[in-house]
C-alpha positions in Angstrom: 150.7 131.0 160.0 152.1 133.4 157.1 155.4 134.1 157.1 156.5 137.4 155.4 158.4 137.0 152.0 161.2 139.9 151.4 161.6 141.7 148.4 164.0 139.6 146.5 163.4 139.5 143.0 160.5 141.9 140.2 157.7 142.8 140.7 156.3 142.9 138.2 157.2 140.6 135.3 158.7 140.9 132.0 155.2 140.7 130.4 154.2 143.3 133.0 155.8 145.6 131.9 155.5 144.5 128.1 151.7 144.9 129.3 152.1 148.5 130.0 154.1 149.3 127.2 151.2 148.6 124.8 148.5 150.6 127.5 149.8 153.6 128.9 149.0 155.9 129.2 145.9 155.6 128.4 144.3 152.1 127.9 142.5 150.6 131.5 144.1 147.3 131.2 144.6 144.1 133.6 148.4 143.3 134.4 150.1 140.7 136.6 152.9 141.3 139.8 154.5 138.9 142.8 154.7 141.0 145.7 154.8 139.1 148.2 153.6 138.6 151.4 154.9 141.9 153.4 155.1 142.9 156.6 153.9 146.7 156.5 151.1 145.1 154.7 149.6 143.4 156.9 146.2 144.6 158.7 147.8 145.3 161.9 150.3 147.3 160.7 147.4 148.8 158.5 145.6 149.7 161.3 148.6 151.2 163.1 149.9 153.2 160.0 146.5 154.9 160.0 146.4 155.8 163.7 149.7 157.8 163.3 148.0 159.4 160.1 147.2 163.0 159.9 142.9 162.5 159.3 143.9 164.1 156.2 145.4 161.2 155.2 142.5 159.1 156.5 139.1 158.0 154.8 136.7 155.4 155.7 133.3 155.1 155.7 130.6 152.1 155.8 131.4 149.8 152.5 127.5 149.0 151.7 127.2 152.2 149.8 125.4 153.0 146.1 127.3 153.3 143.1 127.1 156.9 142.9 125.8 158.1 146.4 127.2 162.3 146.7 130.2 163.1 149.0 127.8 165.3 151.1 125.5 161.7 151.4 128.3 159.7 153.1 127.8 158.6 156.4 130.2 157.7 159.4 130.7 154.1 160.1 130.8 155.0 164.0 134.5 153.5 164.3 138.2 155.6 164.8 140.1 154.0 161.4 142.4 150.8 163.4 138.6 150.0 164.7 137.8 149.7 160.7 140.5 148.1 159.4 141.0 145.9 162.5 137.8 144.5 162.3 137.3 144.7 158.8 136.2 141.1 158.3 132.9 142.0 159.6 132.6 146.2 159.9 131.5 146.4 156.4 132.5 149.3 155.7 135.8 150.5 153.4 139.5 152.6 154.2 142.0 153.8 151.9 145.2 155.2 153.6 146.1 158.2 151.3 150.0 159.1 150.8 151.8 156.8 152.6 154.8 158.4 150.9 155.1 160.6 154.3 156.1 157.0 155.9 159.7 157.1 155.1 159.2 152.2 155.1 155.8 152.8 153.3 157.9 155.5 150.7 160.5 152.8 150.2 158.3 150.1 148.9 156.2 152.7 146.5 159.8 153.6 145.3 161.3 150.5 145.0 157.7 149.5 142.9 157.7 152.7 140.8 161.0 152.0 140.0 160.5 149.1 138.0 158.0 151.1 135.7 159.7 154.0 134.9 162.3 152.5 131.5 158.5 152.1 130.5 156.8 154.8 132.0 159.4 157.4 130.9 159.7 157.2 127.7 156.0 158.1 126.8 155.0 160.5 129.2 158.1 162.1 130.6 159.8 162.2 134.0 157.3 160.2 137.1 156.4 163.4 139.2 154.6 163.7 142.6 155.4 159.5 143.1 151.9 158.8 145.7 150.7 155.9 147.8 147.3 154.3 148.2 146.1 151.1 150.7 142.5 150.4 150.2 141.3 147.9 153.0 137.8 146.7 152.2 134.9 145.0 154.0 133.2 142.0 151.4 130.5 143.7 149.5 131.9 147.2 150.0 131.3 149.6 146.8 134.5 152.1 146.4 131.6 154.6 145.0 131.7 155.9 140.6 134.5 158.3 140.4 138.1 159.7 139.1 141.4 160.2 139.5 143.8 162.5 138.5 147.1 160.8 138.6 148.0 157.9 136.3 147.4 154.7 138.8 148.2 150.8 138.8 146.3 149.0 141.4 148.0 145.9 143.2 145.8 143.7 145.1 146.7 142.0 147.4 144.6 140.2 149.4 140.2 138.9 148.7 139.6 139.6 145.5 137.4 142.5 143.8 136.4 143.8 140.5 137.5 146.9 139.1 134.9 148.5 136.2 136.4 151.4 134.1 134.8 153.6 131.6 136.9 154.6 129.1 139.5 158.0 129.4 138.0 161.8 127.9 134.5 160.1 126.8 131.9 162.6 127.8 129.5 160.7 127.5 130.5 159.4 131.4 132.4 162.2 132.9 130.7 165.9 131.3 132.9 168.3 131.3 131.7 170.3 133.7 132.6 167.9 136.2 136.9 167.9 135.3 136.4 171.7 135.4 135.0 170.9 139.3 136.8 168.5 140.0 140.4 170.2 139.2 139.1 174.1 140.6 138.5 171.9 144.3 136.1 169.0 144.0 135.1 166.1 144.8 136.3 163.2 143.3 132.8 161.2 143.2 130.8 161.8 139.4 127.1 161.5 138.8 126.3 157.8 137.9 123.7 156.5 135.3 122.8 153.9 135.4 122.5 153.6 130.9 126.4 153.6 131.7 126.7 149.9 132.6 127.6 147.7 129.8 130.3 150.7 128.5 132.8 149.4 131.0 135.6 147.5 131.1 135.2 144.5 134.0 139.0 144.0 135.4 138.7 141.1 137.8 141.4 140.7 140.8 142.7 138.1 143.4 146.0 138.5 144.5 149.1 138.6 141.9 146.2 141.3 139.7 146.6 144.2 139.0 145.1 146.5 136.9 146.2 149.8 135.6 143.9 152.6 136.0 144.3 155.8 133.4 144.7 159.2 134.4 140.7 161.0 135.1 139.4 157.4 133.7 135.8 156.6 135.7 135.6 154.0 137.7 133.9 152.0 140.9 135.3 148.8 142.5 132.7 145.9 143.9 134.9 144.3 146.4 134.4 140.1 146.8 133.2 138.3 149.5 136.3 138.0 151.7 137.9 141.2 153.1 140.5 143.1 150.8 143.4 144.8 150.5 145.1 146.8 147.9 148.2 148.9 147.0 147.8 151.8 144.6 150.9 153.0 143.4 150.6 156.4 141.5 152.6 159.4 140.1 152.1 162.3 137.8 153.2 163.7 134.4 153.4 167.1 132.8 150.9 165.3 131.0 148.3 165.1 133.4 149.1 168.2 135.0 148.6 170.2 131.3 145.3 169.0 131.7 144.2 169.4 135.2 145.3 173.1 134.5 143.4 173.0 130.8 140.3 171.5 133.3 140.9 174.2 135.5 140.9 177.5 133.2 138.1 176.0 131.6 135.9 176.5 135.1 137.4 180.0 135.2 136.4 180.8 131.4 132.4 179.2 132.1 132.4 181.3 135.5 132.6 184.1 132.8 129.8 182.9 131.1 132.1 181.2 127.5 130.6 177.7 127.4 134.9 176.2 126.5 134.8 172.6 124.4 136.7 169.5 126.3 140.6 169.9 125.8 142.2 167.3 123.9 143.1 164.4 125.9 146.5 164.6 124.8 147.1 167.8 127.0 150.2 169.2 124.7 147.4 170.3 122.4 146.1 172.6 125.0 149.5 174.2 125.7 148.1 178.1 125.2 145.5 177.0 128.0 147.4 175.9 130.3 150.5 178.6 129.8 147.6 181.0 130.5 146.1 179.1 133.6 149.9 179.2 135.2 150.1 183.1 134.1 146.9 184.0 136.0 148.1 182.1 139.2 151.2 183.6 139.2 149.3 187.4 139.3 146.8 186.3 141.6 143.8 186.2 139.2 142.9 183.1 140.5 143.0 180.9 143.6 
């Protein structure tokens, strides 16, 4: 029986912090972590967590899905979230527990990890806003479809193995500006997939002790290995990421008015006029 180890040393070694400093915020890359076996991250604990979370914080479905499946085509696996996690080794499923910071013990763990990154992150993008944690539990061979996310993200692999396939953020060849506008106007995170995208991604193999930095809105999909997997995603937002979201939302409004706005600059400080205009419009209830 594996003994649970308390966290008595830094989870991110000095080499990882140096690597984050070199990559963050715009580039993806492999990292290392030293998060020990933890009682909050066992399958039994995660099953109990999933059963206690609101339905809005739980997502699960069959894991043997096409990379580019549309959200409306994703079927149910016919199980409860607790059953899905407890039998993950054989049920060919995928599950994510969202916003685990709503539970005090998990928030303490999340803030401990983000606190180690703070000295590297905040000089580059300012305050770490809206800290959130996500736990992914995957059956052997399962796929997380092609999608993007609005947060700065470091994914820590805890059990099993997988390969993160990540494409450059802000490159319209892999996620057109209209997809950004759709997402930032309330659409789903999944993206249209083309086989021609293959070969343009960075492939990051992940085993226990490995981690990966995924930039804001970088398209990616995840292919699980031949054993059950548990991964912890620690995320945060920045004023930069919020400005980018608002610039895309403003573009969506302009497109509905018949215009064809350009892709916002990747560094949203240059989109200040558009994002300020969006915030004013929202305050005046001109948009939702």
